[in-house]
PyMOL Python script that loads the backbone (N, CA, C, O; Angstrom):
from pymol import cmd

cmd.read_pdbstr("""\
ATOM      1  N   UNK A   1       6.226   7.537  10.727  1.00  0.00           N
ATOM      2  CA  UNK A   1       5.390   6.953   9.703  1.00  0.00           C
ATOM      3  C   UNK A   1       6.013   5.632   9.271  1.00  0.00           C
ATOM      4  O   UNK A   1       7.226   5.535   9.089  1.00  0.00           O
ATOM      5  N   UNK A   2       5.183   4.634   9.112  1.00  0.00           N
ATOM      6  CA  UNK A   2       5.669   3.328   8.686  1.00  0.00           C
ATOM      7  C   UNK A   2       5.145   3.040   7.284  1.00  0.00           C
ATOM      8  O   UNK A   2       3.979   3.276   6.967  1.00  0.00           O
ATOM      9  N   UNK A   3       6.057   2.520   6.453  1.00  0.00           N
ATOM     10  CA  UNK A   3       5.708   2.207   5.077  1.00  0.00           C
ATOM     11  C   UNK A   3       6.071   0.762   4.773  1.00  0.00           C
ATOM     12  O   UNK A   3       7.136   0.282   5.162  1.00  0.00           O
ATOM     13  N   UNK A   4       5.181   0.079   4.078  1.00  0.00           N
ATOM     14  CA  UNK A   4       5.454  -1.276   3.603  1.00  0.00           C
ATOM     15  C   UNK A   4       6.014  -1.157   2.194  1.00  0.00           C
ATOM     16  O   UNK A   4       5.400  -0.554   1.315  1.00  0.00           O
ATOM     17  N   UNK A   5       7.196  -1.745   1.994  1.00  0.00           N
ATOM     18  CA  UNK A   5       7.886  -1.687   0.699  1.00  0.00           C
ATOM     19  C   UNK A   5       8.117  -3.134   0.268  1.00  0.00           C
ATOM     20  O   UNK A   5       9.162  -3.706   0.580  1.00  0.00           O
ATOM     21  N   UNK A   6       7.152  -3.742  -0.449  1.00  0.00           N
ATOM     22  CA  UNK A   6       7.213  -5.177  -0.724  1.00  0.00           C
ATOM     23  C   UNK A   6       8.437  -5.630  -1.515  1.00  0.00           C
ATOM     24  O   UNK A   6       8.870  -6.773  -1.364  1.00  0.00           O
ATOM     25  N   UNK A   7       9.000  -4.771  -2.349  1.00  0.00           N
ATOM     26  CA  UNK A   7      10.143  -5.167  -3.179  1.00  0.00           C
ATOM     27  C   UNK A   7      11.491  -4.902  -2.514  1.00  0.00           C
ATOM     28  O   UNK A   7      12.526  -5.157  -3.128  1.00  0.00           O
ATOM     29  N   UNK A   8      11.513  -4.405  -1.293  1.00  0.00           N
ATOM     30  CA  UNK A   8      12.760  -4.125  -0.579  1.00  0.00           C
ATOM     31  C   UNK A   8      13.323  -5.446  -0.046  1.00  0.00           C
ATOM     32  O   UNK A   8      12.681  -6.121   0.759  1.00  0.00           O
ATOM     33  N   UNK A   9      14.533  -5.809  -0.503  1.00  0.00           N
ATOM     34  CA  UNK A   9      15.038  -7.115  -0.112  1.00  0.00           C
ATOM     35  C   UNK A   9      16.527  -7.177   0.212  1.00  0.00           C
ATOM     36  O   UNK A   9      17.015  -8.220   0.648  1.00  0.00           O
ATOM     37  N   UNK A  10      17.258  -6.085   0.008  1.00  0.00           N
ATOM     38  CA  UNK A  10      18.710  -6.183   0.198  1.00  0.00           C
ATOM     39  C   UNK A  10      19.313  -4.836   0.610  1.00  0.00           C
ATOM     40  O   UNK A  10      18.615  -3.828   0.720  1.00  0.00           O
ATOM     41  N   UNK A  11      20.605  -4.854   0.828  1.00  0.00           N
ATOM     42  CA  UNK A  11      21.309  -3.634   1.205  1.00  0.00           C
ATOM     43  C   UNK A  11      21.243  -2.558   0.143  1.00  0.00           C
ATOM     44  O   UNK A  11      21.191  -1.371   0.465  1.00  0.00           O
ATOM     45  N   UNK A  12      21.246  -2.957  -1.122  1.00  0.00           N
ATOM     46  CA  UNK A  12      21.127  -1.972  -2.206  1.00  0.00           C
ATOM     47  C   UNK A  12      19.789  -1.260  -2.119  1.00  0.00           C
ATOM     48  O   UNK A  12      19.707  -0.048  -2.320  1.00  0.00           O
ATOM     49  N   UNK A  13      18.741  -2.018  -1.821  1.00  0.00           N
ATOM     50  CA  UNK A  13      17.403  -1.426  -1.670  1.00  0.00           C
ATOM     51  C   UNK A  13      17.416  -0.380  -0.555  1.00  0.00           C
ATOM     52  O   UNK A  13      16.910   0.730  -0.721  1.00  0.00           O
ATOM     53  N   UNK A  14      18.004  -0.755   0.583  1.00  0.00           N
ATOM     54  CA  UNK A  14      18.077   0.172   1.715  1.00  0.00           C
ATOM     55  C   UNK A  14      18.821   1.445   1.323  1.00  0.00           C
ATOM     56  O   UNK A  14      18.381   2.550   1.641  1.00  0.00           O
ATOM     57  N   UNK A  15      19.945   1.287   0.635  1.00  0.00           N
ATOM     58  CA  UNK A  15      20.757   2.447   0.256  1.00  0.00           C
ATOM     59  C   UNK A  15      19.992   3.358  -0.698  1.00  0.00           C
ATOM     60  O   UNK A  15      20.048   4.581  -0.563  1.00  0.00           O
ATOM     61  N   UNK A  16      19.281   2.781  -1.654  1.00  0.00           N
ATOM     62  CA  UNK A  16      18.525   3.579  -2.621  1.00  0.00           C
ATOM     63  C   UNK A  16      17.394   4.338  -1.926  1.00  0.00           C
ATOM     64  O   UNK A  16      17.159   5.511  -2.216  1.00  0.00           O
ATOM     65  N   UNK A  17      16.700   3.669  -1.013  1.00  0.00           N
ATOM     66  CA  UNK A  17      15.599   4.304  -0.282  1.00  0.00           C
ATOM     67  C   UNK A  17      16.146   5.396   0.631  1.00  0.00           C
ATOM     68  O   UNK A  17      15.605   6.501   0.670  1.00  0.00           O
ATOM     69  N   UNK A  18      17.201   5.097   1.356  1.00  0.00           N
ATOM     70  CA  UNK A  18      17.818   6.072   2.256  1.00  0.00           C
ATOM     71  C   UNK A  18      18.245   7.321   1.487  1.00  0.00           C
ATOM     72  O   UNK A  18      17.978   8.444   1.914  1.00  0.00           O
ATOM     73  N   UNK A  19      18.902   7.117   0.366  1.00  0.00           N
ATOM     74  CA  UNK A  19      19.397   8.238  -0.436  1.00  0.00           C
ATOM     75  C   UNK A  19      18.248   9.097  -0.966  1.00  0.00           C
ATOM     76  O   UNK A  19      18.314  10.325  -0.920  1.00  0.00           O
ATOM     77  N   UNK A  20      17.207   8.455  -1.462  1.00  0.00           N
ATOM     78  CA  UNK A  20      16.091   9.197  -2.036  1.00  0.00           C
ATOM     79  C   UNK A  20      15.316   9.980  -0.979  1.00  0.00           C
ATOM     80  O   UNK A  20      14.973  11.143  -1.191  1.00  0.00           O
ATOM     81  N   UNK A  21      15.039   9.342   0.159  1.00  0.00           N
ATOM     82  CA  UNK A  21      14.292  10.024   1.226  1.00  0.00           C
ATOM     83  C   UNK A  21      15.122  11.174   1.788  1.00  0.00           C
ATOM     84  O   UNK A  21      14.599  12.268   2.003  1.00  0.00           O
ATOM     85  N   UNK A  22      16.412  10.934   2.028  1.00  0.00           N
ATOM     86  CA  UNK A  22      17.257  12.004   2.558  1.00  0.00           C
ATOM     87  C   UNK A  22      17.520  13.092   1.534  1.00  0.00           C
ATOM     88  O   UNK A  22      17.869  14.214   1.902  1.00  0.00           O
ATOM     89  N   UNK A  23      17.360  12.781   0.257  1.00  0.00           N
ATOM     90  CA  UNK A  23      17.438  13.810  -0.775  1.00  0.00           C
ATOM     91  C   UNK A  23      16.269  14.775  -0.680  1.00  0.00           C
ATOM     92  O   UNK A  23      16.394  15.953  -1.016  1.00  0.00           O
ATOM     93  N   UNK A  24      15.126  14.264  -0.218  1.00  0.00           N
ATOM     94  CA  UNK A  24      13.941  15.102  -0.047  1.00  0.00           C
ATOM     95  C   UNK A  24      13.920  15.782   1.311  1.00  0.00           C
ATOM     96  O   UNK A  24      13.404  16.892   1.442  1.00  0.00           O
ATOM     97  N   UNK A  25      14.477  15.126   2.325  1.00  0.00           N
ATOM     98  CA  UNK A  25      14.535  15.668   3.682  1.00  0.00           C
ATOM     99  C   UNK A  25      15.831  15.177   4.330  1.00  0.00           C
ATOM    100  O   UNK A  25      15.899  14.051   4.822  1.00  0.00           O
ATOM    101  N   UNK A  26      16.841  16.018   4.326  1.00  0.00           N
ATOM    102  CA  UNK A  26      18.159  15.612   4.811  1.00  0.00           C
ATOM    103  C   UNK A  26      18.171  15.246   6.293  1.00  0.00           C
ATOM    104  O   UNK A  26      19.088  14.567   6.754  1.00  0.00           O
ATOM    105  N   UNK A  27      17.164  15.688   7.042  1.00  0.00           N
ATOM    106  CA  UNK A  27      17.126  15.373   8.472  1.00  0.00           C
ATOM    107  C   UNK A  27      16.291  14.133   8.778  1.00  0.00           C
ATOM    108  O   UNK A  27      16.098  13.792   9.945  1.00  0.00           O
ATOM    109  N   UNK A  28      15.795  13.460   7.750  1.00  0.00           N
ATOM    110  CA  UNK A  28      14.961  12.269   7.963  1.00  0.00           C
ATOM    111  C   UNK A  28      15.761  11.162   8.637  1.00  0.00           C
ATOM    112  O   UNK A  28      16.961  11.010   8.408  1.00  0.00           O
ATOM    113  N   UNK A  29      15.065  10.389   9.479  1.00  0.00           N
ATOM    114  CA  UNK A  29      15.664   9.231  10.139  1.00  0.00           C
ATOM    115  C   UNK A  29      14.895   7.998   9.687  1.00  0.00           C
ATOM    116  O   UNK A  29      13.665   7.969   9.735  1.00  0.00           O
ATOM    117  N   UNK A  30      15.628   6.979   9.248  1.00  0.00           N
ATOM    118  CA  UNK A  30      15.004   5.771   8.731  1.00  0.00           C
ATOM    119  C   UNK A  30      15.437   4.555   9.526  1.00  0.00           C
ATOM    120  O   UNK A  30      16.607   4.423   9.885  1.00  0.00           O
ATOM    121  N   UNK A  31      14.491   3.667   9.802  1.00  0.00           N
ATOM    122  CA  UNK A  31      14.772   2.384  10.444  1.00  0.00           C
ATOM    123  C   UNK A  31      14.148   1.299   9.577  1.00  0.00           C
ATOM    124  O   UNK A  31      12.948   1.315   9.301  1.00  0.00           O
ATOM    125  N   UNK A  32      14.986   0.358   9.155  1.00  0.00           N
ATOM    126  CA  UNK A  32      14.537  -0.684   8.235  1.00  0.00           C
ATOM    127  C   UNK A  32      14.264  -1.990   8.962  1.00  0.00           C
ATOM    128  O   UNK A  32      15.013  -2.379   9.858  1.00  0.00           O
ATOM    129  N   UNK A  33      13.184  -2.666   8.574  1.00  0.00           N
ATOM    130  CA  UNK A  33      12.869  -4.016   9.029  1.00  0.00           C
ATOM    131  C   UNK A  33      12.793  -4.874   7.775  1.00  0.00           C
ATOM    132  O   UNK A  33      11.746  -4.972   7.135  1.00  0.00           O
ATOM    133  N   UNK A  34      13.916  -5.492   7.436  1.00  0.00           N
ATOM    134  CA  UNK A  34      13.987  -6.244   6.184  1.00  0.00           C
ATOM    135  C   UNK A  34      13.097  -7.486   6.219  1.00  0.00           C
ATOM    136  O   UNK A  34      12.547  -7.870   5.187  1.00  0.00           O
ATOM    137  N   UNK A  35      12.945  -8.116   7.372  1.00  0.00           N
ATOM    138  CA  UNK A  35      12.116  -9.317   7.461  1.00  0.00           C
ATOM    139  C   UNK A  35      10.664  -9.023   7.097  1.00  0.00           C
ATOM    140  O   UNK A  35      10.018  -9.802   6.397  1.00  0.00           O
ATOM    141  N   UNK A  36      10.160  -7.887   7.580  1.00  0.00           N
ATOM    142  CA  UNK A  36       8.774  -7.514   7.308  1.00  0.00           C
ATOM    143  C   UNK A  36       8.634  -6.549   6.138  1.00  0.00           C
ATOM    144  O   UNK A  36       7.529  -6.153   5.767  1.00  0.00           O
ATOM    145  N   UNK A  37       9.776  -6.179   5.565  1.00  0.00           N
ATOM    146  CA  UNK A  37       9.817  -5.254   4.419  1.00  0.00           C
ATOM    147  C   UNK A  37       9.096  -3.940   4.720  1.00  0.00           C
ATOM    148  O   UNK A  37       8.264  -3.459   3.951  1.00  0.00           O
ATOM    149  N   UNK A  38       9.457  -3.387   5.877  1.00  0.00           N
ATOM    150  CA  UNK A  38       8.906  -2.091   6.263  1.00  0.00           C
ATOM    151  C   UNK A  38      10.041  -1.134   6.595  1.00  0.00           C
ATOM    152  O   UNK A  38      11.161  -1.541   6.903  1.00  0.00           O
ATOM    153  N   UNK A  39       9.713   0.142   6.521  1.00  0.00           N
ATOM    154  CA  UNK A  39      10.662   1.172   6.925  1.00  0.00           C
ATOM    155  C   UNK A  39       9.904   2.220   7.733  1.00  0.00           C
ATOM    156  O   UNK A  39       8.874   2.733   7.297  1.00  0.00           O
ATOM    157  N   UNK A  40      10.430   2.528   8.916  1.00  0.00           N
ATOM    158  CA  UNK A  40       9.898   3.616   9.745  1.00  0.00           C
ATOM    159  C   UNK A  40      10.679   4.865   9.389  1.00  0.00           C
ATOM    160  O   UNK A  40      11.910   4.860   9.383  1.00  0.00           O
ATOM    161  N   UNK A  41       9.964   5.926   9.096  1.00  0.00           N
ATOM    162  CA  UNK A  41      10.621   7.165   8.678  1.00  0.00           C
ATOM    163  C   UNK A  41      10.133   8.319   9.543  1.00  0.00           C
ATOM    164  O   UNK A  41       8.936   8.596   9.622  1.00  0.00           O
ATOM    165  N   UNK A  42      11.090   8.988  10.194  1.00  0.00           N
ATOM    166  CA  UNK A  42      10.799  10.228  10.912  1.00  0.00           C
ATOM    167  C   UNK A  42      11.184  11.359   9.979  1.00  0.00           C
ATOM    168  O   UNK A  42      12.342  11.474   9.578  1.00  0.00           O
ATOM    169  N   UNK A  43      10.214  12.194   9.632  1.00  0.00           N
ATOM    170  CA  UNK A  43      10.470  13.271   8.686  1.00  0.00           C
ATOM    171  C   UNK A  43       9.460  14.391   8.900  1.00  0.00           C
ATOM    172  O   UNK A  43       8.361  14.178   9.411  1.00  0.00           O
ATOM    173  N   UNK A  44       9.867  15.586   8.494  1.00  0.00           N
ATOM    174  CA  UNK A  44       8.954  16.720   8.524  1.00  0.00           C
ATOM    175  C   UNK A  44       8.031  16.718   7.302  1.00  0.00           C
ATOM    176  O   UNK A  44       7.050  17.461   7.252  1.00  0.00           O
ATOM    177  N   UNK A  45       8.355  15.879   6.324  1.00  0.00           N
ATOM    178  CA  UNK A  45       7.557  15.821   5.101  1.00  0.00           C
ATOM    179  C   UNK A  45       6.253  15.063   5.339  1.00  0.00           C
ATOM    180  O   UNK A  45       6.199  14.164   6.178  1.00  0.00           O
ATOM    181  N   UNK A  46       5.199  15.427   4.599  1.00  0.00           N
ATOM    182  CA  UNK A  46       3.960  14.651   4.685  1.00  0.00           C
ATOM    183  C   UNK A  46       4.144  13.284   4.018  1.00  0.00           C
ATOM    184  O   UNK A  46       5.058  13.096   3.214  1.00  0.00           O
ATOM    185  N   UNK A  47       3.283  12.350   4.354  1.00  0.00           N
ATOM    186  CA  UNK A  47       3.384  10.983   3.837  1.00  0.00           C
ATOM    187  C   UNK A  47       3.427  10.950   2.313  1.00  0.00           C
ATOM    188  O   UNK A  47       4.156  10.146   1.732  1.00  0.00           O
ATOM    189  N   UNK A  48       2.664  11.806   1.668  1.00  0.00           N
ATOM    190  CA  UNK A  48       2.635  11.834   0.204  1.00  0.00           C
ATOM    191  C   UNK A  48       3.998  12.117  -0.401  1.00  0.00           C
ATOM    192  O   UNK A  48       4.363  11.531  -1.420  1.00  0.00           O
ATOM    193  N   UNK A  49       4.748  13.008   0.217  1.00  0.00           N
ATOM    194  CA  UNK A  49       6.088  13.339  -0.280  1.00  0.00           C
ATOM    195  C   UNK A  49       7.057  12.179  -0.043  1.00  0.00           C
ATOM    196  O   UNK A  49       7.937  11.926  -0.866  1.00  0.00           O
ATOM    197  N   UNK A  50       6.896  11.482   1.071  1.00  0.00           N
ATOM    198  CA  UNK A  50       7.729  10.309   1.337  1.00  0.00           C
ATOM    199  C   UNK A  50       7.435   9.232   0.293  1.00  0.00           C
ATOM    200  O   UNK A  50       8.355   8.611  -0.239  1.00  0.00           O
ATOM    201  N   UNK A  51       6.153   9.014   0.003  1.00  0.00           N
ATOM    202  CA  UNK A  51       5.786   8.023  -1.014  1.00  0.00           C
ATOM    203  C   UNK A  51       6.380   8.391  -2.371  1.00  0.00           C
ATOM    204  O   UNK A  51       6.815   7.512  -3.115  1.00  0.00           O
ATOM    205  N   UNK A  52       6.401   9.692  -2.700  1.00  0.00           N
ATOM    206  CA  UNK A  52       7.027  10.141  -3.951  1.00  0.00           C
ATOM    207  C   UNK A  52       8.515   9.815  -3.948  1.00  0.00           C
ATOM    208  O   UNK A  52       9.054   9.364  -4.959  1.00  0.00           O
ATOM    209  N   UNK A  53       9.180  10.038  -2.824  1.00  0.00           N
ATOM    210  CA  UNK A  53      10.614   9.756  -2.730  1.00  0.00           C
ATOM    211  C   UNK A  53      10.876   8.258  -2.885  1.00  0.00           C
ATOM    212  O   UNK A  53      11.847   7.859  -3.529  1.00  0.00           O
ATOM    213  N   UNK A  54      10.015   7.434  -2.299  1.00  0.00           N
ATOM    214  CA  UNK A  54      10.167   5.991  -2.444  1.00  0.00           C
ATOM    215  C   UNK A  54       9.961   5.575  -3.895  1.00  0.00           C
ATOM    216  O   UNK A  54      10.674   4.711  -4.406  1.00  0.00           O
ATOM    217  N   UNK A  55       8.991   6.187  -4.552  1.00  0.00           N
ATOM    218  CA  UNK A  55       8.725   5.899  -5.966  1.00  0.00           C
ATOM    219  C   UNK A  55       9.922   6.318  -6.818  1.00  0.00           C
ATOM    220  O   UNK A  55      10.300   5.608  -7.750  1.00  0.00           O
ATOM    221  N   UNK A  56      10.519   7.470  -6.500  1.00  0.00           N
ATOM    222  CA  UNK A  56      11.702   7.945  -7.216  1.00  0.00           C
ATOM    223  C   UNK A  56      12.849   6.944  -7.074  1.00  0.00           C
ATOM    224  O   UNK A  56      13.635   6.758  -8.003  1.00  0.00           O
ATOM    225  N   UNK A  57      12.939   6.304  -5.914  1.00  0.00           N
ATOM    226  CA  UNK A  57      13.985   5.317  -5.671  1.00  0.00           C
ATOM    227  C   UNK A  57      13.686   4.002  -6.414  1.00  0.00           C
ATOM    228  O   UNK A  57      14.539   3.119  -6.495  1.00  0.00           O
ATOM    229  N   UNK A  58      12.464   3.890  -6.951  1.00  0.00           N
ATOM    230  CA  UNK A  58      12.104   2.708  -7.721  1.00  0.00           C
ATOM    231  C   UNK A  58      11.260   1.707  -6.957  1.00  0.00           C
ATOM    232  O   UNK A  58      11.173   0.542  -7.345  1.00  0.00           O
ATOM    233  N   UNK A  59      10.635   2.152  -5.869  1.00  0.00           N
ATOM    234  CA  UNK A  59       9.873   1.233  -5.027  1.00  0.00           C
ATOM    235  C   UNK A  59       8.452   1.722  -4.814  1.00  0.00           C
ATOM    236  O   UNK A  59       8.219   2.859  -4.406  1.00  0.00           O
ATOM    237  N   UNK A  60       7.498   0.827  -5.102  1.00  0.00           N
ATOM    238  CA  UNK A  60       6.121   1.103  -4.729  1.00  0.00           C
ATOM    239  C   UNK A  60       5.989   0.810  -3.248  1.00  0.00           C
ATOM    240  O   UNK A  60       6.552  -0.163  -2.745  1.00  0.00           O
ATOM    241  N   UNK A  61       5.252   1.645  -2.559  1.00  0.00           N
ATOM    242  CA  UNK A  61       5.094   1.481  -1.117  1.00  0.00           C
ATOM    243  C   UNK A  61       3.698   1.904  -0.709  1.00  0.00           C
ATOM    244  O   UNK A  61       2.990   2.581  -1.454  1.00  0.00           O
ATOM    245  N   UNK A  62       3.321   1.495   0.478  1.00  0.00           N
ATOM    246  CA  UNK A  62       2.042   1.887   1.055  1.00  0.00           C
ATOM    247  C   UNK A  62       2.267   2.266   2.505  1.00  0.00           C
ATOM    248  O   UNK A  62       3.004   1.599   3.230  1.00  0.00           O
ATOM    249  N   UNK A  63       1.621   3.348   2.919  1.00  0.00           N
ATOM    250  CA  UNK A  63       1.735   3.742   4.320  1.00  0.00           C
ATOM    251  C   UNK A  63       0.921   2.779   5.162  1.00  0.00           C
ATOM    252  O   UNK A  63      -0.186   2.390   4.789  1.00  0.00           O
ATOM    253  N   UNK A  64       1.483   2.394   6.313  1.00  0.00           N
ATOM    254  CA  UNK A  64       0.785   1.512   7.231  1.00  0.00           C
ATOM    255  C   UNK A  64       0.234   2.306   8.394  1.00  0.00           C
ATOM    256  O   UNK A  64       0.782   3.339   8.778  1.00  0.00           O
ATOM    257  N   UNK A  65      -0.852   1.810   8.946  1.00  0.00           N
ATOM    258  CA  UNK A  65      -1.427   2.450  10.126  1.00  0.00           C
ATOM    259  C   UNK A  65      -0.440   2.365  11.285  1.00  0.00           C
ATOM    260  O   UNK A  65       0.315   1.401  11.413  1.00  0.00           O
ATOM    261  N   UNK A  66      -0.464   3.378  12.109  1.00  0.00           N
ATOM    262  CA  UNK A  66       0.469   3.417  13.258  1.00  0.00           C
ATOM    263  C   UNK A  66       0.147   2.374  14.271  1.00  0.00           C
ATOM    264  O   UNK A  66       0.830   2.271  15.291  1.00  0.00           O
TER     265      UNK A  66
END
""", "prot")
cmd.dss("prot")
cmd.show_as("cartoon", "prot")
cmd.util.cbc("prot")
cmd.orient("prot")
């Protein structure tokens, strides 16, 4: 699943997102594209739960089409 995170801009952002998503699913795999402000997330969780985790980390996000 790919998510656009418009406010993601630095290493701190990546760490906060990584921590929050892995707090919800410890086996999640994340790949960050800082230039395009997107994150690809492999997880067993549904997109809604991932969006909640991103919100918990302090970031509004939107799922992008595959």
